[in-house]
C-alpha positions in Angstrom: -2.7 -51.3 220.4 -2.7 -47.6 220.2 -3.7 -45.4 217.2 -1.5 -42.6 216.1 -2.9 -39.4 214.6 -2.0 -40.6 211.1 -3.6 -44.1 211.5 -7.1 -44.5 210.2 -9.8 -46.1 212.3 -11.1 -49.0 210.3 -14.5 -48.9 211.9 -15.1 -45.2 211.0 -16.3 -46.1 207.5 -14.4 -43.2 205.8 -12.7 -44.3 202.6 -9.0 -44.3 202.3 -7.4 -42.1 199.6 -6.3 -45.3 197.7 -9.9 -46.5 197.7 -11.2 -43.1 196.4 -8.6 -43.2 193.6 -9.6 -46.8 192.7 -13.3 -45.9 192.6 -12.5 -42.8 190.5 -10.6 -44.9 188.0 -13.4 -47.5 187.9 -15.9 -44.7 187.3 -13.8 -43.3 184.5 -13.5 -46.7 182.9 -17.2 -47.2 183.1 -17.8 -43.8 181.5 -15.3 -44.7 178.8 -17.0 -48.0 178.2 -20.4 -46.2 177.8 -18.9 -43.7 175.4 -17.3 -46.4 173.3 -20.5 -48.4 173.2 -22.5 -45.3 172.2 -20.0 -44.4 169.5 -20.1 -48.0 168.1 -23.9 -48.0 168.0 -24.0 -44.6 166.4 -21.4 -45.7 163.7 -23.4 -48.9 163.0 -26.6 -46.9 162.5 -24.9 -44.4 160.2 -23.3 -47.2 158.2 -26.5 -49.3 158.0 -28.8 -46.6 156.9 -27.1 -46.0 153.5 -26.6 -49.8 153.0 -30.3 -50.5 153.6 -31.4 -47.5 151.4 -29.2 -48.7 148.5 -30.4 -52.3 148.9 -34.0 -51.1 148.8 -33.2 -48.9 145.7 -31.6 -51.8 143.9 -34.5 -54.1 144.8 -37.2 -51.7 143.6 -35.4 -50.5 140.5 -34.5 -53.9 139.1 
């Protein structure tokens, strides 16, 4: 078996362009998941603070 100039040596360890694109997509998905998780936690905090404050106000005023 002979290798042409366009064939990639499988033992060289260099990633193929398809692998690089797949890892880039996976990295983007991981970053998007982190961003969504962060936004959800932030929204929960900013929703819970007024709820807790109003519950404490009602408890102490009644």
